[in-house]
SENUKE-839984 format. One line per field, with one value per residue (C-alpha): residue number from 1; x negated, y negated, z negated; residue in one letter. Coordinates in steps of 0.05 Angstrom, whole numbers, plus 5000, padded with zeros to 4 digits. Example, Ala and Ser with C-alpha at 12.3 -4.5 7.8 and 13.67 -1.06 7.14 Angstrom:
BEGIN
pos c(1_2) $
X c(4754_4727) $
Y c(5090_5021) $
Z c(4844_4857) $
code c(A_S) $
end
This chain:
BEGIN
pos c(1_2_3_4_5_6_7_8_9_10_11_12_13_14_15_16_17_18_19_20_21_22_23_24_25_26_27_28_29_30_31_32_33_34_35_36_37_38_39_40_41_42_43_44_45_46_47_48_49_50_51_52_53_54_55_56_57_58_59_60_61_62_63_64_65_66_67_68_69_70_71_72_73_74_75_76_77_78_79_80_81_82_83_84_85_86_87_88_89_90_91_92_93_94_95_96_97_98_99_100_101_102_103_104_105_106_107_108_109_110_111_112_113_114_115_116_117_118_119_120_121_122_123_124_125_126_127_128_129_130_131_132_133_134_135_136_137_138_139_140_141_142_143_144_145_146_147_148_149_150_151_152_153_154_155_156_157_158_159_160_161_162_163_164_165_166_167_168_169_170_171_172) $
X c(4998_4976_5002_5031_5082_5099_5165_5186_5172_5208_5271_5276_5257_5325_5361_5342_5337_5393_5391_5315_5277_5218_5211_5160_5116_5102_5083_5043_5012_4998_4954_4914_4884_4842_4799_4869_4921_4925_4993_5003_5071_5092_5106_5146_5132_5161_5115_5171_5168_5201_5170_5126_5079_5033_4994_4955_4889_4853_4808_4834_4908_4942_5010_5057_5078_5134_5150_5206_5237_5275_5357_5352_5283_5285_5282_5223_5156_5147_5154_5113_5049_5055_5059_4996_4965_4974_4943_4889_4869_4877_4827_4779_4791_4771_4837_4852_4923_4979_5044_5108_5176_5240_5314_5346_5401_5359_5356_5331_5260_5249_5256_5198_5159_5167_5143_5078_5065_5083_5116_5166_5133_5176_5244_5241_5319_5358_5294_5333_5382_5431_5425_5398_5344_5271_5235_5167_5121_5060_5011_4947_4894_4855_4912_4915_4908_4938_5012_5049_5049_5000_4919_4917_4889_4928_4978_4984_5035_5088_5115_5172_5229_5200_5243_5204_5220_5210_5234_5275_5245_5280_5237_5211) $
Y c(4994_4931_4868_4866_4928_4894_4855_4915_4958_4915_4917_4997_4980_4942_4995_5061_5028_4974_4978_4988_4960_4926_4851_4835_4802_4863_4904_4838_4854_4922_4927_4866_4916_4970_4992_5023_5020_5066_5048_5086_5080_5130_5102_5135_5135_5065_5036_5032_5040_5108_5126_5094_5119_5082_5105_5073_5100_5087_5140_5193_5185_5172_5154_5158_5092_5094_5151_5142_5166_5136_5183_5201_5227_5263_5341_5333_5342_5272_5261_5329_5294_5233_5267_5307_5237_5214_5279_5283_5212_5216_5264_5225_5180_5227_5229_5294_5285_5252_5232_5212_5182_5214_5208_5254_5253_5260_5344_5344_5300_5346_5403_5378_5367_5423_5456_5418_5440_5377_5393_5355_5327_5279_5234_5159_5144_5100_5079_5058_4998_5038_5078_5145_5173_5182_5253_5249_5298_5310_5355_5383_5371_5423_5471_5433_5483_5437_5427_5501_5553_5525_5530_5472_5427_5357_5358_5305_5260_5279_5217_5263_5306_5376_5433_5453_5434_5473_5418_5357_5287_5234_5222_5169) $
Z c(5004_5018_4998_5076_5044_4980_5009_5049_4983_4935_4979_4981_4907_4893_4935_4910_4836_4830_4759_4736_4806_4797_4811_4878_4827_4789_4859_4864_4801_4803_4870_4841_4792_4845_4789_4750_4799_4871_4906_4979_5025_5076_5141_5201_5277_5282_5224_5175_5102_5087_5022_4962_4901_4848_4795_4740_4706_4646_4626_4612_4614_4683_4691_4752_4762_4813_4872_4917_4980_5020_5021_5096_5089_5029_5029_5075_5031_5033_4957_4946_4990_4950_4886_4912_4927_4861_4828_4865_4847_4783_4783_4819_4769_4713_4680_4645_4638_4689_4650_4680_4659_4694_4675_4638_4685_4746_4752_4826_4807_4746_4783_4825_4763_4730_4800_4801_4736_4682_4623_4577_4519_4493_4504_4498_4485_4523_4564_4620_4629_4634_4565_4599_4564_4598_4589_4582_4616_4624_4676_4642_4703_4683_4696_4764_4824_4878_4912_4890_4942_4986_4986_4939_4997_5012_5067_5116_5109_5168_5200_5239_5197_5191_5177_5117_5051_4986_4943_4934_4947_4903_4853_4813) $
code c(M_T_A_A_D_V_A_V_V_E_E_L_E_R_Q_L_F_P_L_D_A_W_P_L_Q_M_F_E_D_E_L_A_Q_P_E_T_R_S_Y_Y_V_A_V_D_A_L_D_R_V_I_A_Y_A_G_L_M_C_I_E_P_I_A_D_V_Q_T_I_A_V_V_P_E_R_E_G_Q_G_I_G_T_Q_L_L_T_L_L_I_E_E_A_A_R_R_N_A_R_D_V_L_L_E_V_R_A_D_N_P_R_A_Q_R_L_Y_R_W_F_G_F_E_Q_I_H_I_R_P_R_Y_Y_R_D_G_V_D_A_L_I_M_R_L_E_L_D_R_W_N_G_V_P_G_S_S_G_T_T_P_T_L_Q_T_E_P_T_A_H_T_E_E_P_E_D_V_R) $
end
């Protein structure tokens, strides 16, 4: 993700997460901290942003800040690929654990995270603006063996729909 992507990403953020959307300034602030932040976008063949993800890493902990895929591209492996990039970036930055928060009412995202090896370690009551709890999940990187069901290598982001999918993509 670059500064040129921020306006589009923020617009998608408002559409995808109307109650908890990050303001434009938050994305700008995140990108201004490359020593501890890594942000990515996935674009389609027409160069439209279809997904985005971000990581904060302050040794020994990394935290998935955001991950989202536009609804019409869910189920195509894009979220899986972005989550893989975040985890591998955390490992490059010498993190021992990757943490994230997920809505308690989002079982699809929870399944994806569990599929990757994340385990629930805590609950933050009423964390989201609408009063929904957040589940805090952790992946211990010394137990990370790569994408589930693959050789452990990072897949290349697809820019066209694929028929293959193993897990859902509507994650954050």
